[in-house]
Biopython code that builds the backbone (N, CA, C, O; Angstrom):
import numpy as np
from Bio.PDB.StructureBuilder import StructureBuilder

atoms = [
    (1, "UNK", "N", (-39.800, 26.291, 14.952)),
    (1, "UNK", "CA", (-40.174, 25.615, 13.727)),
    (1, "UNK", "C", (-39.149, 25.898, 12.626)),
    (1, "UNK", "O", (-38.765, 24.992, 11.887)),
    (2, "UNK", "N", (-38.708, 27.152, 12.517)),
    (2, "UNK", "CA", (-37.721, 27.505, 11.503)),
    (2, "UNK", "C", (-36.401, 26.788, 11.770)),
    (2, "UNK", "O", (-35.675, 26.456, 10.833)),
    (3, "UNK", "N", (-36.093, 26.551, 13.022)),
    (3, "UNK", "CA", (-34.866, 25.856, 13.391)),
    (3, "UNK", "C", (-34.888, 24.415, 12.891)),
    (3, "UNK", "O", (-33.875, 23.911, 12.408)),
    (4, "UNK", "N", (-36.026, 23.756, 13.004)),
    (4, "UNK", "CA", (-36.165, 22.381, 12.533)),
    (4, "UNK", "C", (-36.040, 22.331, 11.014)),
    (4, "UNK", "O", (-35.380, 21.446, 10.470)),
    (5, "UNK", "N", (-36.670, 23.277, 10.336)),
    (5, "UNK", "CA", (-36.595, 23.315, 8.870)),
    (5, "UNK", "C", (-35.162, 23.581, 8.405)),
    (5, "UNK", "O", (-34.693, 22.982, 7.438)),
    (6, "UNK", "N", (-34.486, 24.471, 9.094)),
    (6, "UNK", "CA", (-33.118, 24.805, 8.743)),
    (6, "UNK", "C", (-32.204, 23.580, 8.939)),
    (6, "UNK", "O", (-31.365, 23.283, 8.089)),
    (7, "UNK", "N", (-32.378, 22.885, 10.055)),
    (7, "UNK", "CA", (-31.593, 21.693, 10.346)),
    (7, "UNK", "C", (-31.876, 20.602, 9.323)),
    (7, "UNK", "O", (-30.950, 19.936, 8.860)),
    (8, "UNK", "N", (-33.133, 20.413, 8.968)),
    (8, "UNK", "CA", (-33.514, 19.411, 7.972)),
    (8, "UNK", "C", (-32.916, 19.740, 6.618)),
    (8, "UNK", "O", (-32.425, 18.849, 5.926)),
    (9, "UNK", "N", (-32.948, 20.998, 6.235)),
    (9, "UNK", "CA", (-32.384, 21.420, 4.946)),
    (9, "UNK", "C", (-30.880, 21.176, 4.912)),
    (9, "UNK", "O", (-30.348, 20.738, 3.892)),
    (10, "UNK", "N", (-30.196, 21.455, 6.007)),
    (10, "UNK", "CA", (-28.744, 21.228, 6.075)),
    (10, "UNK", "C", (-28.432, 19.740, 5.971)),
    (10, "UNK", "O", (-27.514, 19.353, 5.248)),
    (11, "UNK", "N", (-29.185, 18.898, 6.685)),
    (11, "UNK", "CA", (-28.964, 17.448, 6.627)),
    (11, "UNK", "C", (-29.214, 16.896, 5.228)),
    (11, "UNK", "O", (-28.465, 16.040, 4.756)),
    (12, "UNK", "N", (-30.247, 17.375, 4.571)),
    (12, "UNK", "CA", (-30.539, 16.930, 3.199)),
    (12, "UNK", "C", (-29.411, 17.357, 2.267)),
    (12, "UNK", "O", (-28.979, 16.576, 1.419)),
    (13, "UNK", "N", (-28.935, 18.579, 2.414)),
    (13, "UNK", "CA", (-27.848, 19.080, 1.585)),
    (13, "UNK", "C", (-26.580, 18.253, 1.789)),
    (13, "UNK", "O", (-25.921, 17.887, 0.816)),
    (14, "UNK", "N", (-26.237, 17.958, 3.026)),
    (14, "UNK", "CA", (-25.049, 17.148, 3.329)),
    (14, "UNK", "C", (-25.194, 15.761, 2.734)),
    (14, "UNK", "O", (-24.244, 15.231, 2.157)),
    (15, "UNK", "N", (-26.366, 15.167, 2.865)),
    (15, "UNK", "CA", (-26.630, 13.835, 2.313)),
    (15, "UNK", "C", (-26.469, 13.833, 0.793)),
    (15, "UNK", "O", (-25.865, 12.919, 0.231)),
    (16, "UNK", "N", (-27.006, 14.853, 0.133)),
    (16, "UNK", "CA", (-26.889, 14.937, -1.322)),
    (16, "UNK", "C", (-25.428, 15.104, -1.760)),
    (16, "UNK", "O", (-25.006, 14.516, -2.756)),
    (17, "UNK", "N", (-24.680, 15.885, -1.032)),
    (17, "UNK", "CA", (-23.259, 16.083, -1.350)),
    (17, "UNK", "C", (-22.505, 14.756, -1.201)),
    (17, "UNK", "O", (-21.703, 14.395, -2.063)),
    (18, "UNK", "N", (-22.763, 14.037, -0.112)),
    (18, "UNK", "CA", (-22.101, 12.756, 0.104)),
    (18, "UNK", "C", (-22.460, 11.742, -0.978)),
    (18, "UNK", "O", (-21.590, 11.018, -1.463)),
    (19, "UNK", "N", (-23.730, 11.686, -1.355)),
    (19, "UNK", "CA", (-24.162, 10.781, -2.419)),
    (19, "UNK", "C", (-23.464, 11.139, -3.725)),
    (19, "UNK", "O", (-23.015, 10.252, -4.450)),
    (20, "UNK", "N", (-23.370, 12.423, -4.029)),
    (20, "UNK", "CA", (-22.686, 12.866, -5.240)),
    (20, "UNK", "C", (-21.210, 12.501, -5.231)),
    (20, "UNK", "O", (-20.668, 12.078, -6.252)),
    (21, "UNK", "N", (-20.556, 12.662, -4.084)),
    (21, "UNK", "CA", (-19.144, 12.306, -3.972)),
    (21, "UNK", "C", (-18.947, 10.806, -4.152)),
    (21, "UNK", "O", (-18.028, 10.381, -4.852)),
    (22, "UNK", "N", (-19.796, 10.008, -3.531)),
    (22, "UNK", "CA", (-19.705, 8.558, -3.675)),
    (22, "UNK", "C", (-19.930, 8.135, -5.123)),
    (22, "UNK", "O", (-19.241, 7.246, -5.624)),
    (23, "UNK", "N", (-20.874, 8.756, -5.786)),
    (23, "UNK", "CA", (-21.156, 8.449, -7.190)),
    (23, "UNK", "C", (-19.925, 8.728, -8.050)),
    (23, "UNK", "O", (-19.532, 7.892, -8.864)),
    (24, "UNK", "N", (-19.320, 9.894, -7.873)),
    (24, "UNK", "CA", (-18.137, 10.238, -8.663)),
    (24, "UNK", "C", (-16.966, 9.316, -8.354)),
    (24, "UNK", "O", (-16.210, 8.945, -9.251)),
    (25, "UNK", "N", (-16.818, 8.955, -7.109)),
    (25, "UNK", "CA", (-15.750, 8.061, -6.685)),
    (25, "UNK", "C", (-15.916, 6.691, -7.346)),
    (25, "UNK", "O", (-14.952, 6.126, -7.865)),
    (26, "UNK", "N", (-17.133, 6.164, -7.326)),
    (26, "UNK", "CA", (-17.416, 4.864, -7.955)),
    (26, "UNK", "C", (-17.257, 4.949, -9.472)),
    (26, "UNK", "O", (-16.736, 4.028, -10.101)),
    (27, "UNK", "N", (-17.704, 6.046, -10.046)),
    (27, "UNK", "CA", (-17.646, 6.214, -11.501)),
    (27, "UNK", "C", (-16.193, 6.190, -11.986)),
    (27, "UNK", "O", (-15.895, 5.589, -13.018)),
    (28, "UNK", "N", (-15.310, 6.828, -11.261)),
    (28, "UNK", "CA", (-13.904, 6.863, -11.639)),
    (28, "UNK", "C", (-13.231, 5.531, -11.361)),
    (28, "UNK", "O", (-12.205, 5.211, -11.961)),
    (29, "UNK", "N", (-13.808, 4.754, -10.453)),
    (29, "UNK", "CA", (-13.222, 3.462, -10.109)),
    (29, "UNK", "C", (-11.888, 3.584, -9.388)),
    (29, "UNK", "O", (-11.055, 2.681, -9.453)),
    (30, "UNK", "N", (-11.694, 4.675, -8.718)),
    (30, "UNK", "CA", (-10.424, 4.898, -8.034)),
    (30, "UNK", "C", (-10.641, 4.863, -6.536)),
    (30, "UNK", "O", (-11.070, 5.842, -5.924)),
    (31, "UNK", "N", (-10.342, 3.742, -5.976)),
    (31, "UNK", "CA", (-10.381, 3.592, -4.519)),
    (31, "UNK", "C", (-8.947, 3.651, -4.021)),
    (31, "UNK", "O", (-8.070, 3.026, -4.617)),
    (32, "UNK", "N", (-8.683, 4.378, -2.954)),
    (32, "UNK", "CA", (-7.306, 4.485, -2.482)),
    (32, "UNK", "C", (-6.640, 3.122, -2.276)),
    (32, "UNK", "O", (-5.452, 2.967, -2.558)),
    (33, "UNK", "N", (-7.395, 2.137, -1.787)),
    (33, "UNK", "CA", (-6.823, 0.833, -1.520)),
    (33, "UNK", "C", (-6.418, 0.123, -2.811)),
    (33, "UNK", "O", (-5.467, -0.660, -2.811)),
    (34, "UNK", "N", (-7.119, 0.383, -3.895)),
    (34, "UNK", "CA", (-6.850, -0.365, -5.125)),
    (34, "UNK", "C", (-5.898, 0.358, -6.076)),
    (34, "UNK", "O", (-5.452, -0.246, -7.052)),
    (35, "UNK", "N", (-5.573, 1.615, -5.831)),
    (35, "UNK", "CA", (-4.663, 2.302, -6.741)),
    (35, "UNK", "C", (-3.215, 1.948, -6.450)),
    (35, "UNK", "O", (-2.374, 2.029, -7.344)),
    (36, "UNK", "N", (-2.910, 1.563, -5.237)),
    (36, "UNK", "CA", (-1.556, 1.139, -4.900)),
    (36, "UNK", "C", (-1.528, -0.384, -4.962)),
    (36, "UNK", "O", (-2.256, -1.065, -4.240)),
    (37, "UNK", "N", (-0.673, -0.900, -5.839)),
    (37, "UNK", "CA", (-0.585, -2.356, -6.007)),
    (37, "UNK", "C", (0.871, -2.810, -5.876)),
    (37, "UNK", "O", (1.809, -2.029, -6.037)),
    (38, "UNK", "N", (1.019, -4.096, -5.578)),
    (38, "UNK", "CA", (2.350, -4.692, -5.480)),
    (38, "UNK", "C", (2.578, -5.607, -6.665)),
    (38, "UNK", "O", (1.642, -6.189, -7.213)),
    (39, "UNK", "N", (3.829, -5.721, -7.046)),
    (39, "UNK", "CA", (4.224, -6.594, -8.152)),
    (39, "UNK", "C", (5.531, -7.278, -7.751)),
    (39, "UNK", "O", (6.516, -6.604, -7.446)),
    (40, "UNK", "N", (5.543, -8.600, -7.749)),
    (40, "UNK", "CA", (6.754, -9.344, -7.409)),
    (40, "UNK", "C", (7.574, -9.532, -8.681)),
    (40, "UNK", "O", (7.046, -9.914, -9.726)),
    (41, "UNK", "N", (8.879, -9.256, -8.576)),
    (41, "UNK", "CA", (9.756, -9.357, -9.740)),
    (41, "UNK", "C", (10.864, -10.385, -9.486)),
    (41, "UNK", "O", (11.312, -10.563, -8.353)),
    (42, "UNK", "N", (11.287, -11.041, -10.534)),
    (42, "UNK", "CA", (12.407, -11.981, -10.473)),
    (42, "UNK", "C", (13.685, -11.189, -10.705)),
    (42, "UNK", "O", (13.796, -10.453, -11.685)),
    (43, "UNK", "N", (14.649, -11.338, -9.803)),
    (43, "UNK", "CA", (15.942, -10.662, -9.948)),
    (43, "UNK", "C", (17.057, -11.662, -9.650)),
    (43, "UNK", "O", (17.001, -12.388, -8.658)),
    (44, "UNK", "N", (18.046, -11.693, -10.496)),
    (44, "UNK", "CA", (19.209, -12.575, -10.337)),
    (44, "UNK", "C", (18.847, -13.920, -9.706)),
    (44, "UNK", "O", (18.196, -14.749, -10.342)),
    (45, "UNK", "N", (19.259, -14.133, -8.484)),
    (45, "UNK", "CA", (19.031, -15.406, -7.798)),
    (45, "UNK", "C", (17.912, -15.325, -6.756)),
    (45, "UNK", "O", (17.969, -16.015, -5.738)),
    (46, "UNK", "N", (16.923, -14.511, -6.994)),
    (46, "UNK", "CA", (15.856, -14.381, -6.017)),
    (46, "UNK", "C", (14.730, -13.502, -6.533)),
    (46, "UNK", "O", (14.416, -13.485, -7.724)),
    (47, "UNK", "N", (14.137, -12.775, -5.602)),
    (47, "UNK", "CA", (12.967, -11.948, -5.923)),
    (47, "UNK", "C", (13.098, -10.574, -5.302)),
    (47, "UNK", "O", (13.858, -10.361, -4.357)),
    (48, "UNK", "N", (12.339, -9.656, -5.855)),
    (48, "UNK", "CA", (12.197, -8.305, -5.333)),
    (48, "UNK", "C", (10.757, -7.899, -5.514)),
    (48, "UNK", "O", (9.911, -8.733, -5.835)),
    (49, "UNK", "N", (10.465, -6.633, -5.314)),
    (49, "UNK", "CA", (9.093, -6.175, -5.496)),
    (49, "UNK", "C", (9.038, -4.748, -6.000)),
    (49, "UNK", "O", (9.988, -3.975, -5.874)),
    (50, "UNK", "N", (7.909, -4.433, -6.566)),
    (50, "UNK", "CA", (7.608, -3.062, -6.991)),
    (50, "UNK", "C", (6.318, -2.638, -6.319)),
    (50, "UNK", "O", (5.430, -3.455, -6.076)),
    (51, "UNK", "N", (6.225, -1.357, -6.022)),
    (51, "UNK", "CA", (4.995, -0.748, -5.527)),
    (51, "UNK", "C", (4.602, 0.274, -6.579)),
    (51, "UNK", "O", (5.378, 1.170, -6.912)),
    (52, "UNK", "N", (3.385, 0.130, -7.101)),
    (52, "UNK", "CA", (2.902, 1.029, -8.147)),
    (52, "UNK", "C", (1.648, 1.749, -7.684)),
    (52, "UNK", "O", (0.836, 1.208, -6.932)),
    (53, "UNK", "N", (1.511, 2.970, -8.146)),
    (53, "UNK", "CA", (0.288, 3.739, -7.952)),
    (53, "UNK", "C", (-0.250, 4.008, -9.350)),
    (53, "UNK", "O", (0.207, 4.914, -10.047)),
    (54, "UNK", "N", (-1.229, 3.202, -9.744)),
    (54, "UNK", "CA", (-1.702, 3.271, -11.123)),
    (54, "UNK", "C", (-0.579, 2.820, -12.032)),
    (54, "UNK", "O", (-0.071, 1.708, -11.885)),
    (55, "UNK", "N", (-0.181, 3.674, -12.977)),
    (55, "UNK", "CA", (0.910, 3.351, -13.895)),
    (55, "UNK", "C", (2.261, 3.870, -13.400)),
    (55, "UNK", "O", (3.288, 3.648, -14.042)),
    (56, "UNK", "N", (2.257, 4.553, -12.270)),
    (56, "UNK", "CA", (3.493, 5.158, -11.762)),
    (56, "UNK", "C", (4.224, 4.212, -10.805)),
    (56, "UNK", "O", (3.635, 3.709, -9.849)),
    (57, "UNK", "N", (5.492, 3.980, -11.068)),
    (57, "UNK", "CA", (6.323, 3.167, -10.191)),
    (57, "UNK", "C", (6.750, 4.035, -9.007)),
    (57, "UNK", "O", (7.428, 5.049, -9.178)),
    (58, "UNK", "N", (6.344, 3.622, -7.802)),
    (58, "UNK", "CA", (6.725, 4.355, -6.604)),
    (58, "UNK", "C", (8.021, 3.808, -6.007)),
    (58, "UNK", "O", (8.917, 4.565, -5.632)),
    (59, "UNK", "N", (8.102, 2.481, -5.927)),
    (59, "UNK", "CA", (9.252, 1.822, -5.304)),
    (59, "UNK", "C", (9.613, 0.586, -6.113)),
    (59, "UNK", "O", (8.743, -0.193, -6.501)),
    (60, "UNK", "N", (10.913, 0.416, -6.364)),
    (60, "UNK", "CA", (11.403, -0.847, -6.915)),
    (60, "UNK", "C", (12.474, -1.332, -5.953)),
    (60, "UNK", "O", (13.533, -0.717, -5.825)),
    (61, "UNK", "N", (12.196, -2.426, -5.284)),
    (61, "UNK", "CA", (13.090, -2.954, -4.263)),
    (61, "UNK", "C", (13.644, -4.290, -4.741)),
    (61, "UNK", "O", (12.953, -5.308, -4.695)),
    (62, "UNK", "N", (14.890, -4.282, -5.198)),
    (62, "UNK", "CA", (15.513, -5.500, -5.720)),
    (62, "UNK", "C", (16.211, -6.301, -4.627)),
    (62, "UNK", "O", (16.570, -7.459, -4.840)),
    (63, "UNK", "N", (16.403, -5.699, -3.473)),
    (63, "UNK", "CA", (17.090, -6.332, -2.357)),
    (63, "UNK", "C", (16.217, -6.259, -1.112)),
    (63, "UNK", "O", (15.277, -5.468, -1.040)),
    (64, "UNK", "N", (16.538, -7.085, -0.148)),
    (64, "UNK", "CA", (15.793, -7.055, 1.111)),
    (64, "UNK", "C", (16.160, -5.771, 1.854)),
    (64, "UNK", "O", (17.329, -5.556, 2.175)),
    (65, "UNK", "N", (15.180, -4.923, 2.127)),
    (65, "UNK", "CA", (15.491, -3.695, 2.880)),
    (65, "UNK", "C", (15.886, -4.041, 4.308)),
    (65, "UNK", "O", (15.385, -5.011, 4.877)),
    (66, "UNK", "N", (16.768, -3.263, 4.877)),
    (66, "UNK", "CA", (17.229, -3.406, 6.258)),
    (66, "UNK", "C", (18.141, -4.612, 6.470)),
    (66, "UNK", "O", (18.594, -4.845, 7.590)),
    (67, "UNK", "N", (18.417, -5.377, 5.427)),
    (67, "UNK", "CA", (19.350, -6.500, 5.553)),
    (67, "UNK", "C", (20.769, -5.997, 5.295)),
    (67, "UNK", "O", (20.979, -5.122, 4.455)),
    (68, "UNK", "N", (21.724, -6.542, 6.009)),
    (68, "UNK", "CA", (23.119, -6.156, 5.825)),
    (68, "UNK", "C", (23.601, -6.761, 4.508)),
    (68, "UNK", "O", (23.448, -7.960, 4.274)),
    (69, "UNK", "N", (24.176, -5.936, 3.666)),
    (69, "UNK", "CA", (24.664, -6.403, 2.375)),
    (69, "UNK", "C", (23.545, -6.484, 1.352)),
    (69, "UNK", "O", (22.405, -6.101, 1.617)),
    (70, "UNK", "N", (23.893, -6.986, 0.187)),
    (70, "UNK", "CA", (22.926, -7.114, -0.896)),
    (70, "UNK", "C", (22.359, -8.525, -0.870)),
    (70, "UNK", "O", (23.036, -9.484, -1.243)),
    (71, "UNK", "N", (21.128, -8.643, -0.431)),
    (71, "UNK", "CA", (20.459, -9.938, -0.316)),
    (71, "UNK", "C", (19.113, -9.864, -1.033)),
    (71, "UNK", "O", (18.327, -8.947, -0.797)),
    (72, "UNK", "N", (18.855, -10.826, -1.904)),
    (72, "UNK", "CA", (17.563, -10.913, -2.576)),
    (72, "UNK", "C", (16.616, -11.737, -1.707)),
    (72, "UNK", "O", (17.056, -12.541, -0.885)),
    (73, "UNK", "N", (15.318, -11.533, -1.895)),
    (73, "UNK", "CA", (14.352, -12.395, -1.225)),
    (73, "UNK", "C", (14.503, -13.799, -1.796)),
    (73, "UNK", "O", (14.658, -13.958, -3.006)),
    (74, "UNK", "N", (14.460, -14.819, -0.942)),
    (74, "UNK", "CA", (14.643, -16.192, -1.415)),
    (74, "UNK", "C", (13.352, -16.801, -1.957)),
    (74, "UNK", "O", (13.385, -17.815, -2.654)),
    (75, "UNK", "N", (12.218, -16.182, -1.639)),
    (75, "UNK", "CA", (10.937, -16.720, -2.138)),
    (75, "UNK", "C", (10.004, -15.577, -2.532)),
    (75, "UNK", "O", (10.125, -14.450, -2.050)),
    (76, "UNK", "N", (9.070, -15.908, -3.427)),
    (76, "UNK", "CA", (8.031, -14.940, -3.801)),
    (76, "UNK", "C", (7.225, -14.543, -2.566)),
    (76, "UNK", "O", (6.843, -13.385, -2.400)),
    (77, "UNK", "N", (6.978, -15.526, -1.707)),
    (77, "UNK", "CA", (6.168, -15.288, -0.502)),
    (77, "UNK", "C", (6.813, -14.227, 0.388)),
    (77, "UNK", "O", (6.132, -13.320, 0.868)),
    (78, "UNK", "N", (8.125, -14.338, 0.609)),
    (78, "UNK", "CA", (8.815, -13.345, 1.441)),
    (78, "UNK", "C", (8.730, -11.954, 0.817)),
    (78, "UNK", "O", (8.460, -10.971, 1.506)),
    (79, "UNK", "N", (8.963, -11.883, -0.496)),
    (79, "UNK", "CA", (8.888, -10.587, -1.189)),
    (79, "UNK", "C", (7.477, -10.016, -1.082)),
    (79, "UNK", "O", (7.306, -8.815, -0.874)),
    (80, "UNK", "N", (6.471, -10.871, -1.222)),
    (80, "UNK", "CA", (5.074, -10.418, -1.157)),
    (80, "UNK", "C", (4.715, -9.920, 0.238)),
    (80, "UNK", "O", (4.024, -8.911, 0.376)),
    (81, "UNK", "N", (5.177, -10.615, 1.270)),
    (81, "UNK", "CA", (4.886, -10.191, 2.648)),
    (81, "UNK", "C", (5.424, -8.782, 2.911)),
    (81, "UNK", "O", (4.728, -7.942, 3.480)),
    (82, "UNK", "N", (6.657, -8.533, 2.495)),
    (82, "UNK", "CA", (7.259, -7.214, 2.736)),
    (82, "UNK", "C", (6.589, -6.163, 1.851)),
    (82, "UNK", "O", (6.334, -5.046, 2.300)),
    (83, "UNK", "N", (6.307, -6.513, 0.608)),
    (83, "UNK", "CA", (5.629, -5.569, -0.289)),
    (83, "UNK", "C", (4.269, -5.165, 0.269)),
    (83, "UNK", "O", (3.896, -3.994, 0.194)),
    (84, "UNK", "N", (3.527, -6.113, 0.824)),
    (84, "UNK", "CA", (2.216, -5.808, 1.401)),
    (84, "UNK", "C", (2.348, -4.917, 2.638)),
    (84, "UNK", "O", (1.503, -4.053, 2.873)),
    (85, "UNK", "N", (3.398, -5.123, 3.422)),
    (85, "UNK", "CA", (3.635, -4.251, 4.582)),
    (85, "UNK", "C", (3.934, -2.827, 4.117)),
    (85, "UNK", "O", (3.430, -1.866, 4.698)),
    (86, "UNK", "N", (4.745, -2.688, 3.080)),
    (86, "UNK", "CA", (5.066, -1.366, 2.535)),
    (86, "UNK", "C", (3.791, -0.712, 2.007)),
    (86, "UNK", "O", (3.556, 0.470, 2.259)),
    (87, "UNK", "N", (2.974, -1.457, 1.285)),
    (87, "UNK", "CA", (1.705, -0.938, 0.765)),
    (87, "UNK", "C", (0.817, -0.457, 1.909)),
    (87, "UNK", "O", (0.237, 0.626, 1.837)),
    (88, "UNK", "N", (0.713, -1.261, 2.958)),
    (88, "UNK", "CA", (-0.099, -0.900, 4.127)),
    (88, "UNK", "C", (0.395, 0.418, 4.725)),
    (88, "UNK", "O", (-0.402, 1.302, 5.040)),
    (89, "UNK", "N", (1.717, 0.542, 4.879)),
    (89, "UNK", "CA", (2.273, 1.773, 5.448)),
    (89, "UNK", "C", (1.948, 2.987, 4.565)),
    (89, "UNK", "O", (1.572, 4.044, 5.070)),
    (90, "UNK", "N", (2.095, 2.827, 3.265)),
    (90, "UNK", "CA", (1.794, 3.938, 2.348)),
    (90, "UNK", "C", (0.324, 4.350, 2.452)),
    (90, "UNK", "O", (0.010, 5.540, 2.475)),
    (91, "UNK", "N", (-0.568, 3.368, 2.514)),
    (91, "UNK", "CA", (-1.997, 3.677, 2.613)),
    (91, "UNK", "C", (-2.347, 4.376, 3.927)),
    (91, "UNK", "O", (-3.308, 5.143, 3.993)),
    (92, "UNK", "N", (-1.563, 4.108, 4.967)),
    (92, "UNK", "CA", (-1.778, 4.747, 6.268)),
    (92, "UNK", "C", (-1.034, 6.065, 6.396)),
    (92, "UNK", "O", (-1.100, 6.722, 7.436)),
    (93, "UNK", "N", (-0.316, 6.459, 5.328)),
    (93, "UNK", "CA", (0.401, 7.737, 5.358)),
    (93, "UNK", "C", (1.694, 7.674, 6.148)),
    (93, "UNK", "O", (2.212, 8.707, 6.572)),
    (94, "UNK", "N", (2.221, 6.477, 6.351)),
    (94, "UNK", "CA", (3.457, 6.305, 7.112)),
    (94, "UNK", "C", (4.641, 6.130, 6.167)),
    (94, "UNK", "O", (4.472, 5.914, 4.967)),
    (95, "UNK", "N", (5.834, 6.229, 6.731)),
    (95, "UNK", "CA", (7.053, 5.983, 5.958)),
    (95, "UNK", "C", (7.085, 4.518, 5.533)),
    (95, "UNK", "O", (6.776, 3.636, 6.334)),
    (96, "UNK", "N", (7.454, 4.249, 4.288)),
    (96, "UNK", "CA", (7.504, 2.864, 3.830)),
    (96, "UNK", "C", (8.759, 2.110, 4.271)),
    (96, "UNK", "O", (8.949, 0.952, 3.901)),
    (97, "UNK", "N", (9.599, 2.754, 5.049)),
    (97, "UNK", "CA", (10.846, 2.115, 5.481)),
    (97, "UNK", "C", (10.549, 0.838, 6.277)),
    (97, "UNK", "O", (9.599, 0.779, 7.057)),
    (98, "UNK", "N", (11.382, -0.171, 6.060)),
    (98, "UNK", "CA", (11.250, -1.456, 6.736)),
    (98, "UNK", "C", (12.430, -1.625, 7.691)),
    (98, "UNK", "O", (13.574, -1.342, 7.334)),
    (99, "UNK", "N", (12.145, -2.085, 8.893)),
    (99, "UNK", "CA", (13.192, -2.290, 9.884)),
    (99, "UNK", "C", (13.582, -3.772, 9.956)),
    (99, "UNK", "O", (12.849, -4.649, 9.500)),
    (100, "UNK", "N", (14.746, -4.020, 10.538)),
    (100, "UNK", "CA", (15.197, -5.396, 10.749)),
    (100, "UNK", "C", (14.197, -6.136, 11.650)),
    (100, "UNK", "O", (13.957, -7.328, 11.458)),
    (101, "UNK", "N", (13.628, -5.448, 12.612)),
    (101, "UNK", "CA", (12.643, -6.078, 13.496)),
    (101, "UNK", "C", (11.400, -6.511, 12.723)),
    (101, "UNK", "O", (10.849, -7.581, 12.981)),
    (102, "UNK", "N", (10.960, -5.686, 11.782)),
    (102, "UNK", "CA", (9.797, -6.050, 10.969)),
    (102, "UNK", "C", (10.093, -7.278, 10.109)),
    (102, "UNK", "O", (9.233, -8.142, 9.941)),
    (103, "UNK", "N", (11.308, -7.353, 9.565)),
    (103, "UNK", "CA", (11.692, -8.539, 8.795)),
    (103, "UNK", "C", (11.646, -9.771, 9.686)),
    (103, "UNK", "O", (11.162, -10.826, 9.276)),
    (104, "UNK", "N", (12.147, -9.635, 10.889)),
    (104, "UNK", "CA", (12.131, -10.734, 11.849)),
    (104, "UNK", "C", (10.692, -11.134, 12.203)),
    (104, "UNK", "O", (10.367, -12.320, 12.261)),
    (105, "UNK", "N", (9.840, -10.138, 12.438)),
    (105, "UNK", "CA", (8.436, -10.408, 12.780)),
    (105, "UNK", "C", (7.716, -11.151, 11.664)),
    (105, "UNK", "O", (6.824, -11.957, 11.928)),
    (106, "UNK", "N", (8.100, -10.883, 10.412)),
    (106, "UNK", "CA", (7.481, -11.547, 9.257)),
    (106, "UNK", "C", (8.158, -12.879, 8.917)),
    (106, "UNK", "O", (7.748, -13.566, 7.982)),
    (107, "UNK", "N", (9.199, -13.241, 9.683)),
    (107, "UNK", "CA", (9.964, -14.479, 9.457)),
    (107, "UNK", "C", (10.567, -14.522, 8.040)),
    (107, "UNK", "O", (10.514, -15.545, 7.358)),
    (108, "UNK", "N", (11.127, -13.406, 7.630)),
    (108, "UNK", "CA", (11.756, -13.326, 6.309)),
    (108, "UNK", "C", (13.106, -14.035, 6.366)),
    (108, "UNK", "O", (13.918, -13.767, 7.252)),
    (109, "UNK", "N", (13.341, -14.938, 5.418)),
    (109, "UNK", "CA", (14.593, -15.674, 5.337)),
    (109, "UNK", "C", (15.659, -14.796, 4.697)),
    (109, "UNK", "O", (15.463, -14.257, 3.608)),
    (110, "UNK", "N", (16.785, -14.660, 5.383)),
    (110, "UNK", "CA", (17.906, -13.900, 4.842)),
    (110, "UNK", "C", (19.105, -14.852, 4.823)),
    (110, "UNK", "O", (19.631, -15.225, 5.872)),
    (111, "UNK", "N", (19.525, -15.237, 3.629)),
    (111, "UNK", "CA", (20.658, -16.145, 3.491)),
    (111, "UNK", "C", (21.960, -15.387, 3.600)),
    (111, "UNK", "O", (22.104, -14.301, 3.039)),
    (112, "UNK", "N", (22.906, -15.954, 4.318)),
    (112, "UNK", "CA", (24.229, -15.364, 4.451)),
    (112, "UNK", "C", (25.093, -15.845, 3.294)),
    (112, "UNK", "O", (24.903, -16.955, 2.797)),
    (113, "UNK", "N", (26.044, -15.014, 2.861)),
    (113, "UNK", "CA", (26.909, -15.429, 1.745)),
    (113, "UNK", "C", (27.741, -16.645, 2.120)),
    (113, "UNK", "O", (28.099, -16.836, 3.282)),
    (114, "UNK", "N", (28.041, -17.455, 1.130)),
    (114, "UNK", "CA", (28.809, -18.685, 1.345)),
    (114, "UNK", "C", (30.283, -18.396, 1.367)),
    (114, "UNK", "O", (31.089, -19.311, 1.537)),
]
sb = StructureBuilder()
sb.init_structure("model")
sb.init_model(0)
sb.init_chain("A")
sb.init_seg("    ")
for serial, (resi, resn, name, xyz) in enumerate(atoms, 1):
    if name == "N":
        sb.init_residue(resn, " ", resi, " ")
    sb.init_atom(name, np.array(xyz, "f"), 0.0, 1.0, " ", f" {name:<3s}", serial, name[0])
structure = sb.get_structure()
C-alpha cells in the first residue's frame, strides 16, 4: 500500500513540475522554433539572408554558400529556401554549413559570370 502511495505522490509531483515548466515557457513566449528567424536581404544584384536569434544576428550570408566565386541568390525564393535549411539545421543542433549537393537538391540557380 505504501508503494502505491509513494508512486502516486511521485507521479503527481512530476506532473506539477511539468505543468509549471509549460506555464513559464508559455508566459515567456519563447519557443525554440520561433526564436530563430530568417530575414531575406537585398544585396547588389541579388539577395542574401540573415539568421537571427531574437535580436542577435547569428549569420549574415550575402553570397550563395558552397558556390564557386561570389554569387548572389538570383531570387528571394532561392535565398529563403537556403535560409530555412540553415534554420532547420540550427534547430536540430547541426552545423549550418551548406554543401553544393544541398544547393543542387534545392534547385538553387547559380548564374555564371558573363
